[in-house]
C-alpha positions in Angstrom: -111.8 0.5 154.8 -113.7 1.9 151.8 -114.3 -0.5 148.9 -114.7 1.1 145.5 -116.6 -1.0 143.1 -115.0 -1.1 139.7 -117.0 0.9 137.1 -117.5 -2.2 135.0 -119.1 -4.1 138.0 -121.5 -1.1 138.7 -122.6 -1.2 135.1 -123.3 -4.9 135.3 -125.6 -4.5 138.4 -127.6 -1.7 136.8 -128.1 -3.7 133.6 -129.0 -6.8 135.5 -131.6 -4.9 137.5 -133.1 -3.5 134.3 -133.2 -6.9 132.8 -134.9 -8.4 135.9 -137.6 -5.7 135.8 -138.3 -6.3 132.2 -138.6 -10.0 132.7 -141.4 -9.8 135.3 -144.5 -11.6 134.2 -147.2 -9.3 132.7 -151.0 -9.8 132.8 -152.2 -11.9 129.9 -154.2 -10.2 127.2 -157.8 -11.4 127.0 -158.5 -13.8 124.1 -159.5 -12.1 120.9 -163.0 -13.5 121.0 -163.6 -12.1 124.5 -162.2 -8.6 123.8 -164.9 -6.0 123.8 -165.3 -4.3 120.4 -164.5 -0.6 120.4 -167.4 1.8 120.7 -168.4 3.8 117.6 -170.0 7.2 117.4 -173.6 7.5 116.2 -172.3 9.0 112.9 -170.0 6.0 112.4 -172.8 3.6 113.1 -175.1 5.3 110.7 -172.5 5.1 108.0 -171.4 1.5 108.6 -174.5 -0.3 109.9 -176.7 1.7 107.6 -175.4 -0.3 104.6 -177.2 -3.3 106.1 -180.6 -1.6 106.6 -183.2 -2.3 103.9 -186.6 -1.1 102.9 -189.3 -3.8 103.0 -192.4 -3.1 101.0 -195.5 -5.0 100.0 -197.9 -4.4 97.1 -201.6 -3.7 97.6 -204.5 -5.0 95.6 -204.2 -2.1 93.2 -200.7 -3.0 92.3 -199.2 -0.1 94.1 -196.9 0.0 97.2 -199.1 -0.2 100.2 -196.8 -0.8 103.1 -193.2 0.3 103.9 -191.2 -0.8 106.8 -187.6 -1.6 107.7 -185.4 -4.6 107.9 -181.8 -5.6 108.1 -179.4 -8.1 106.5 -178.9 -11.2 108.6 -176.6 -13.1 106.3 -174.5 -12.4 103.2 -176.5 -14.9 101.1 -179.7 -13.0 101.3 -181.6 -13.5 104.6 -183.5 -10.4 105.8 -185.0 -9.9 109.3 -188.1 -7.7 109.8 -191.4 -7.7 111.7 -194.2 -10.0 110.4 -196.7 -7.1 110.5 -194.4 -5.2 108.0 -195.0 -7.7 105.2 -198.7 -8.2 105.5 -200.2 -11.5 104.3 -200.6 -13.0 100.8 -198.8 -10.0 99.2 -195.8 -9.7 96.9 -192.9 -8.4 98.9 -189.8 -6.5 97.8 -186.6 -5.5 99.5 -184.6 -2.4 98.5 -181.0 -2.2 99.5 -179.1 1.0 100.4 -177.4 0.8 97.0 -180.9 1.1 95.4 -181.0 -2.5 94.1 -184.5 -4.0 94.5 -185.1 -7.7 95.0 -188.3 -9.6 95.0 -188.6 -11.9 98.0 -188.4 -15.5 97.0 -189.6 -17.1 100.2 -190.6 -16.3 103.7 -187.8 -18.3 105.3 -189.2 -18.3 108.8 -191.9 -16.5 110.8 -193.4 -16.3 114.2 -196.8 -14.6 114.6 -196.6 -14.4 118.4 -193.2 -12.7 118.4 -194.1 -10.7 115.2 -191.0 -11.8 113.5 -190.2 -12.7 109.9 -187.1 -13.8 108.1 -187.2 -13.2 104.3 -184.9 -14.6 101.5 -183.8 -12.7 98.4 -181.6 -14.0 95.6 -178.5 -11.9 96.4 -175.0 -12.7 97.6 -172.1 -10.9 99.3 -174.4 -8.7 101.3 -173.1 -6.7 104.3 -174.7 -8.6 107.2 -175.0 -7.3 110.8 -173.9 -9.3 113.8 -176.5 -10.4 116.4 -175.5 -9.5 120.0 -176.5 -11.1 123.2 -179.6 -9.2 124.0 -179.8 -10.6 127.5 -176.7 -8.6 128.4 -178.1 -5.3 127.3 -178.2 -3.2 130.5 -180.7 -0.6 131.6 -179.4 2.9 130.8 -177.2 1.6 128.0 -177.0 3.8 124.9 -178.6 2.4 121.8 -179.2 3.5 118.2 -182.1 2.6 115.9 -182.0 2.7 112.1 -185.0 2.7 109.8 -187.4 4.6 107.6 -189.9 6.5 109.9 -192.8 7.9 108.0 -191.0 7.0 104.8 -188.0 9.2 105.7 -185.5 6.7 104.4 -182.3 5.8 106.2 -182.9 7.8 109.3 -181.1 7.3 112.6 -182.3 8.0 116.2 -180.5 7.4 119.5 -181.7 6.8 123.0 -181.2 4.5 126.0 -182.6 1.2 127.3 -185.2 2.4 129.8 -186.2 -1.1 131.0 -187.7 -4.5 130.0 -191.4 -5.2 129.9 -193.7 -8.0 129.0 -196.1 -6.7 126.3 -198.8 -9.0 125.0 -196.9 -12.0 126.4 -193.7 -11.0 124.7 -190.5 -10.0 126.6 -189.5 -6.7 125.0 -186.8 -4.0 125.4 -188.3 -0.7 126.4 -186.7 2.3 124.7 -186.4 5.9 125.6 -186.3 7.2 122.1 -188.8 8.5 119.4 -190.2 5.6 117.4 -192.5 6.2 114.4 -194.3 4.1 111.8 -191.7 2.9 109.3 -189.1 2.1 112.0 -190.8 -1.3 112.4 -188.4 -4.1 111.7 -185.3 -1.9 111.8 -182.3 -2.9 114.0 -181.6 -1.8 117.5 -177.8 -1.5 117.9 -175.5 -1.1 120.8 -172.5 1.3 120.4 -170.4 -1.6 119.0 -172.8 -2.1 116.1 -174.3 -5.4 117.3 -178.1 -6.0 116.9 -179.9 -6.5 120.2 -183.5 -6.1 118.9 -186.0 -5.3 116.2 -187.9 -2.1 116.7 -191.6 -3.1 116.8 -193.9 -0.6 118.3 -194.3 2.8 119.9 -196.3 4.0 122.8 -199.5 5.8 122.0 -199.7 7.2 125.6 -196.4 9.2 125.7 -193.8 10.4 123.3 -190.3 9.1 123.1 -191.2 5.6 124.3 -190.9 2.5 122.1 -190.4 -1.2 122.3 -188.2 -3.8 120.5 -188.3 -7.5 120.2 -185.1 -9.1 121.5 -182.7 -10.3 118.8 -182.4 -13.6 120.8 -185.8 -14.5 119.5 -184.4 -14.7 115.9 -182.1 -17.5 116.7 -184.7 -20.3 117.0 -186.1 -19.2 113.6 -182.7 -19.5 112.1 -182.0 -22.8 113.7 -185.4 -24.3 112.7 -186.9 -22.3 109.8 -190.4 -22.9 108.4 -189.9 -21.7 104.8 -192.9 -20.8 102.6 -192.1 -20.1 98.9 -193.7 -17.0 97.5 -195.9 -19.1 95.2 -197.6 -20.5 98.2 -197.4 -17.4 100.4 -199.5 -15.5 97.8 -202.3 -18.1 98.0 -202.7 -17.9 101.8 -206.4 -17.3 102.5 -207.3 -17.4 98.8 -210.5 -19.1 97.5 -209.9 -22.4 95.7 -210.8 -21.8 92.0 -212.0 -25.4 91.7 -214.8 -24.6 94.2 -215.5 -20.9 93.5 -216.3 -18.8 90.4 -215.4 -15.1 90.6 -217.9 -12.8 88.8 -218.1 -9.1 87.9 -214.3 -8.4 87.6 -213.6 -9.2 91.3 -210.3 -10.5 92.5 -209.6 -12.7 95.5 -208.0 -11.2 98.6 -206.7 -12.3 101.9 -208.9 -14.6 104.0 -210.9 -15.5 100.9 -212.9 -12.2 100.7 -213.7 -11.2 97.1 -213.1 -7.5 96.4 -214.0 -5.3 93.4 -211.2 -4.1 91.1 -213.0 -0.7 90.8 -213.9 1.8 93.5 -214.8 5.5 93.5 -217.0 7.9 95.3 -220.4 6.6 96.3 -220.5 4.2 93.4 -219.6 0.7 94.5 -219.3 -2.4 92.5 -220.2 -5.6 94.2 -217.8 -8.4 94.0 -219.6 -11.8 94.0 -218.3 -15.3 94.3 -220.5 -18.3 93.7 -220.0 -21.8 95.0 -222.8 -24.0 93.7 -226.0 -22.6 95.2 -224.0 -20.7 97.8 -223.6 -16.9 97.3 -221.1 -14.6 99.0 -221.2 -10.9 98.4 -219.1 -8.1 100.0 -218.7 -4.4 99.1 -215.3 -2.9 98.8 -214.6 0.6 100.1 
């Protein structure tokens, strides 16, 4: 005997089956803090992260700009990361933002000579800070982008890959397959999500398209335990104590306590002489 299911019953089974399929458990979405940020194009990184890249300059003995390097904004309240060799020693330092505002550095917030790192402070607020990434997770062959001011060509961008990791002068560094030039020093090394994994520090003199960056992880101890030096004291590092020395012939005191002449030119040299009691110290300036 054939049994014909009433149309209403058939419709019920179909709807029930559909409802059962829809109710099956689905894989849970990863927590928001574990979700991998979306990758950006190089053009997008240059536009967004470029707002956080700064020019770091220090003034020479003649009052003119002597050094120009790169840096980036670490915090919205005015912390700037760069290389120690970018800022020199006992020199006034200025930071120029992408919007052309210029700030004098108020203190060297933290520094590490071995790692060639410096954190500067400027009196500014609401700055566009970059996010530090976990540099230990940066993989060989991963695409990276460096921003900076090579040879004074301001706000330049260059891309490459992580070619390896090397110990250089006792420092663990990221080896980069990309062209690095003077002026890139202190600039951020970004992954394609815009996170900072290093500070560009040096280039190879042996081969082209080979550079090195200090890992961004090295900044974290400096931020946790800073050793701030106000600029009033930074400018006196290596200076002669005026209570013990008398400066003659228009000289001015320079780094490491060496007197230099204010004037220079051609073969004519003025000697700068400092006297301390019966002790005489003379040095020519070239």
